[in-house]
C-alpha positions as CSV (number, residue, x, y, z in Angstrom):
1,M,146.6,93.9,119.2
2,E,146.8,94.1,114.9
3,T,143.4,95.4,114.8
4,R,144.4,98.5,117.7
5,T,147.4,99.0,115.6
6,R,145.8,99.7,112.4
7,E,143.5,101.8,114.2
8,E,146.1,104.2,115.3
9,I,148.3,104.2,112.4
10,V,144.4,105.8,110.8
11,R,143.8,107.9,113.6
12,A,147.9,109.4,113.0
13,C,147.0,110.0,109.4
14,G,143.8,111.9,109.6
15,Y,145.9,114.0,112.3
16,L,148.3,115.0,109.9
17,V,145.9,116.0,107.5
18,T,144.1,117.8,109.9
19,R,147.1,120.1,111.1
20,G,148.0,120.4,107.6
21,W,151.1,118.6,107.4
22,V,151.2,116.1,104.6
23,A,149.3,117.3,101.2
24,N,148.3,115.4,97.9
25,H,150.7,112.0,98.7
26,D,153.1,113.3,101.1
27,G,153.9,111.3,104.4
28,N,153.6,108.1,105.5
29,A,153.6,105.4,108.5
30,S,154.7,102.3,109.3
31,A,153.9,99.7,112.7
32,K,155.8,96.4,113.5
33,S,152.8,94.2,114.4
34,S,155.3,91.1,115.1
35,P,159.4,90.4,114.4
36,Q,158.1,89.3,110.6
37,R,155.1,91.1,110.2
38,Y,154.8,94.7,109.2
39,L,151.6,97.4,108.7
40,C,152.3,100.5,106.4
41,T,150.1,102.6,104.4
42,P,149.8,102.4,100.7
43,G,152.0,104.4,98.2
44,A,150.1,107.4,95.9
45,T,147.0,107.9,98.5
46,H,145.9,111.1,100.3
47,K,146.2,110.3,104.1
48,S,142.5,111.2,104.4
49,V,140.9,108.3,102.7
50,I,143.3,105.7,104.5
51,R,141.1,102.8,106.2
52,A,141.9,100.3,108.8
53,Q,141.9,97.3,106.2
54,D,143.8,99.9,103.4
55,L,147.0,99.2,105.1
56,L,149.6,97.2,103.4
57,V,151.5,94.2,105.3
58,T,154.9,93.2,104.5
59,D,158.3,90.9,106.1
60,A,160.9,92.7,107.4
61,A,162.8,92.9,104.3
62,G,159.7,94.9,102.4
63,K,158.5,91.8,100.9
64,Q,154.8,92.7,100.4
65,L,152.4,89.8,102.0
66,S,149.1,91.3,101.6
67,G,146.9,94.5,100.7
68,R,146.1,96.2,97.3
69,G,148.3,98.6,96.4
70,K,152.1,99.2,96.6
71,T,154.5,100.1,99.6
72,F,155.8,104.0,99.4
73,S,158.7,104.9,97.8
74,E,160.3,105.6,101.3
75,Y,159.6,102.5,102.7
76,A,163.1,101.5,102.9
77,L,163.7,104.1,105.0
78,H,161.5,102.8,107.8
79,L,163.0,99.4,107.4
80,A,166.3,100.7,108.2
81,V,165.0,102.4,111.9
82,Y,163.4,98.9,112.5
83,R,167.0,96.7,111.5
84,S,169.3,99.3,113.9
85,R,166.4,100.3,116.6
86,K,165.4,97.4,118.2
87,D,163.4,99.1,120.5
88,V,161.3,100.6,117.7
89,R,157.6,99.9,116.8
90,A,156.3,102.7,114.7
91,V,157.8,105.4,112.3
92,I,156.0,108.5,111.2
93,H,156.8,110.6,108.0
94,A,155.1,114.0,107.2
95,H,156.0,117.2,106.1
96,P,155.1,119.8,108.6
97,P,155.7,123.6,107.6
98,F,157.8,124.8,109.8
99,A,160.0,121.4,111.1
100,T,160.0,120.5,106.6
101,A,161.3,124.5,105.8
102,L,164.4,124.5,108.8
103,G,165.3,121.2,107.2
104,A,165.4,122.9,103.5
105,S,167.2,125.7,104.9
106,G,170.3,123.2,105.3
107,R,170.1,123.7,109.4
108,E,169.5,121.5,112.1
109,L,167.1,121.9,115.3
110,V,169.1,122.5,118.8
111,T,166.6,121.4,121.3
112,F,165.9,124.4,123.5
113,L,163.1,123.3,125.6
114,P,163.9,121.4,128.9
115,E,161.5,118.3,128.2
116,A,162.3,118.4,124.5
117,V,166.0,117.4,125.6
118,V,164.5,114.3,126.8
119,S,162.4,113.6,124.5
120,L,164.6,114.4,121.7
121,G,168.0,114.5,122.7
122,A,170.2,117.7,122.2
123,K,169.4,118.2,118.8
124,V,167.2,117.0,116.1
125,P,169.8,116.4,113.2
126,L,169.6,117.4,109.4
127,V,170.2,114.3,107.0
128,P,171.4,115.6,103.6
129,L,169.0,114.5,101.0
130,A,169.7,111.6,98.6
131,A,167.9,109.7,96.0
132,P,165.6,107.2,97.0
133,G,167.0,103.6,97.7
134,A,169.6,102.3,99.3
135,A,171.7,105.8,98.9
136,A,168.9,107.4,101.2
137,V,168.8,104.7,103.2
138,K,172.8,105.1,103.8
139,A,172.3,109.0,104.6
140,L,170.2,108.0,107.4
141,E,171.7,105.2,108.6
142,P,174.5,107.4,110.9
143,F,171.6,108.9,112.4
144,L,169.7,106.3,114.0
145,A,171.7,105.7,116.9
146,G,170.4,108.1,119.9
147,H,168.1,110.1,118.3
148,D,164.2,109.6,117.6
149,A,163.6,112.2,114.8
150,V,165.5,113.5,111.8
151,L,165.1,116.3,110.0
152,I,166.2,115.5,106.5
153,A,167.0,118.4,103.9
154,G,164.4,118.7,101.4
155,N,162.0,116.0,103.1
156,G,160.3,116.8,105.7
157,V,160.7,114.9,109.5
158,F,160.8,111.6,109.8
159,A,159.9,110.1,114.2
160,W,160.0,107.0,115.5
161,G,159.0,105.5,119.1
162,D,157.9,102.5,120.7
163,D,154.2,102.7,119.7
164,V,152.1,104.6,116.7
165,E,151.3,107.8,119.2
166,Q,155.0,108.1,120.5
167,A,156.3,108.6,116.9
168,L,153.2,110.9,116.5
169,L,154.2,112.9,119.4
170,R,157.8,113.2,119.0
171,L,157.1,114.5,115.2
172,E,154.1,116.7,116.9
173,L,157.3,118.2,119.0
174,V,159.8,118.8,116.4
175,E,157.3,121.1,114.7
176,H,156.7,123.1,118.1
177,L,159.8,123.3,118.6
178,A,160.9,124.5,115.0
179,T,158.0,126.7,114.9
180,I,158.8,128.7,118.3
181,A,163.3,128.8,116.9
182,T,161.4,130.5,113.4
183,H,159.1,132.9,115.7
184,A,162.1,133.6,118.0
185,Q,164.4,134.6,114.7
186,V,162.4,138.3,115.6
187,W,164.7,138.3,118.4
188,G,167.9,136.8,117.7
189,G,166.7,133.3,117.8
190,P,166.2,131.2,120.7
191,Q,168.8,130.8,123.2
192,P,171.1,127.4,123.8
193,L,170.1,125.4,127.2
194,P,173.1,125.9,129.4
195,Q,175.5,123.0,129.2
196,D,175.1,121.2,132.4
197,M,171.7,121.3,132.2
198,V,171.6,120.0,129.3
199,A,174.3,117.0,130.3
200,A,171.3,115.9,133.1
201,L,168.5,116.1,130.8
202,L,170.3,113.4,128.7
203,E,171.5,111.6,131.9
204,A,167.4,111.4,132.5
205,R,166.9,110.8,128.7
206,K,168.7,107.9,129.3
207,K,166.7,106.8,132.6
208,A,163.4,107.5,130.7
209,F,164.3,105.5,127.3
210,P,167.1,102.9,128.5
211,S,166.8,100.4,125.3
212,K,168.0,103.3,122.9
213,G,170.6,102.6,120.5
């Protein structure tokens, strides 16, 4: 099981690089291997060179158990997600250009496509930028229940799910929506979905993902 999870993290890192969603040492990924065992990408490492054996292992508090190098500076945010959301087993962070630009402009992302409401909820909220560590965790915590992705002002996208693939797909969907929303500005921006449709879609979301919160 852990071998497969390691391979999934490495593939996700490669996908982030291929899509141009990370540069330099940008981005990070983690996954829960067991209740007290977490895998994460090493800090200060380009995602194109990460191998399965390069991943670090920590406990639930972030204490490093094995692996060379150090955990990345935003690891506390990943651990905050796991603490708050017991259904989550993977977290991915990247800087996809359109979604990152939206957050850097101080805007949240309203989900204007029906299928996106089921996957992400009525919106992808904007988390205020805060200094790494306790302040950043405090800023993120109010947005964890009921959301599966967030924009962080000036710091890209965080997305999570019950495995690495789901977290990556949600991050991809956020960037897809942000790209469409940006292009739609030419014609005045995307039109919101009717509220009764949103309510029905949110009910479908509860049935599809019953363990949220």
